[in-house]
N, C-alpha and C positions, 0 to 999 in steps of 0.2 A: 305446348307441353308434349313430352314424349310418352308414348304408350308402349308397353311391351306387347309381344305377339299374343299374349292372352287377353289383352285389352285393358290391363290395369295400368295405373300411372307408375312411371319409373322415377322414383325419387332420388336415385343416385346418379349424378352427372359425372362422367369420367373426365380426368385431367391428368397432368403430369405430377408425379410425386416429387417431393423434395430431393430424394436420392437420385432420381433421374435427372433433374435439373443440375444437381451438383456434379454428376458424372459428365454431362455434356459441357458444362463450364470448365471442368478440369481438362477435358480433351482439347477444347478450344485454346486453353492457356498453354498447353504443351505445344500445340501447333504454332502458336504465335512466338513462343520462345525459340523454336527451330526456324521459323520463316523470317522473322525480322532481321537477324544478322545477314542472312542470304540476300534479302531484298536491299538492305542498306548497302552492301558491297556491290551489288549490281547497279544501283542508282548512282552512288558516289564514284567519281572518277579520281583515281590517284594521280600524283604528280608525274609518275612515269608515263602513264597513258596520256595525260595532258600534254607532256612534252612531245611524245611521239605524234600526237595529232597536230601539234603546232608545226613540227618539222614537215609533215605531209602537206599541211595547208600552205606553208610558205613555199615549198617546192612547187606545188601545183600552181599557185598564183604567179610565181616567177616564170614558170613554163608558159602559162597563158599570156603573160605580158610580153615575153620574148617573141611569141608567135604573132601577137597582135601588132607589135611595133616593128616586126621583122628585123630585129637587132639582137645579137647575142647578149646574154646577161650572165652574171655570176651570183651564186648563192653561197654565202659564207657560213662556216661553222667555226666560231671562235672558241676553241677548246680551253684556252687559258682564261679569257674574259667571261666565259659562260653565257654566250649570246649566239643566237642564230638569226639570220635574216638576209634580206637583199642588200644590194649596193646601189647607191644613187645612180641615176642615169648618166651623169657626167663621168663616172668612173667605169670605164669599159674594160680595163685590164686589171688583173689581180695585183694586189699590193700586200705588203706585210702587215700594215695596220689600216684596213679599210674603214671608212666612215659608214657604219651600218645604220640604215634608216629603217624604221619600223620593225626593228628586231624584237625577238622574243627572249626575255631573260629566263635562263634555266632555273627552275626552283631549287632551293637549297638541298633537298633530299635526293636530287637526281645528279648523276655523274655522267658527263660526256666522256666516255672511255677513249674512243678513237674514231678516226675516219680511215677506212681501209680501201685501198685501190686494187684494181684487178691484177696488177703485177705482184701482189702479195705484200707490198710495202704498206705501212700504216703510219698515221700521224696522231700523236696523243698530246701534243702541245702546240701552241700558236694558233694560226688561222688557216683553215682548209678552204680553198676556193673550189667550188663545184661549178663547172661550166654548163651552161644551157644554150644550145644553138638557136639561131633564128627560126629554125624549123620545129623547135620544141624538143629536140633530142637532149637528154640529160646525160652528163658524164657518169659512167658506171662506177658506183662505189657503195660502200656499206658504212652506216653510221651506227656505232655501238653505244647504247645507253644502259644505265644501271641505277637501281636504288638499293636500299638495304636488303630487300627481299628477292629481287628479280633482276635479270639482265635480258635485254631485247636487242635485236638487230634490225635495222631498217635498210633494205636493199633498194637503191635507186636504179630502176631498169631503164636503159638508155632509149630504146625504140618505142617502148610502150608508154613512157612518160608516167609510169606508176611507181608507187613505193610498196614493196613487199615487206611485210612485218613478220618476223619470227619471234616466238615467245622464249627464246634462249639466245645466248651469245653464239652465233654461228660465223666462223671465219669465211671470208670470201674465197671462192675457188678460182684458180687460174683458168683463163679461157683455154679451150682445147685446140 
């Protein structure tokens, strides 16, 4: 039992009032309404991001395979057939209609706009063959992707073996 400083029993036990509980609940509700859509968009991956990640993964795995086997390879972007992927080992030279193996089908909402080369030319139809040397050097180019809301560019860097992603459609600059 609690006693007051005067030594008498304190019969009133303090707690939260109904108004205080309602106010805290309302504040938490507003915070959830604001936070849930933000968290949902951060957690879910859109088709454009999924396609960009697939391109990066395929380029990297082909680069590593070329270095491991010490043989050059080609990575294809089928702009018309909406497919990206490697070419079987027995096809060493680029062809107009390669047999893509283990390719990634581009989702319906994503558009493969073009593959752009350093000389300024671009390809928006057919199959673009991207060369990967036995040392892992990737042919310099840009792959432009879009969906209904955004456009991105993936730049394949030749000596770094990396893919640089820009969050907008950026044309490739001619070398100096």
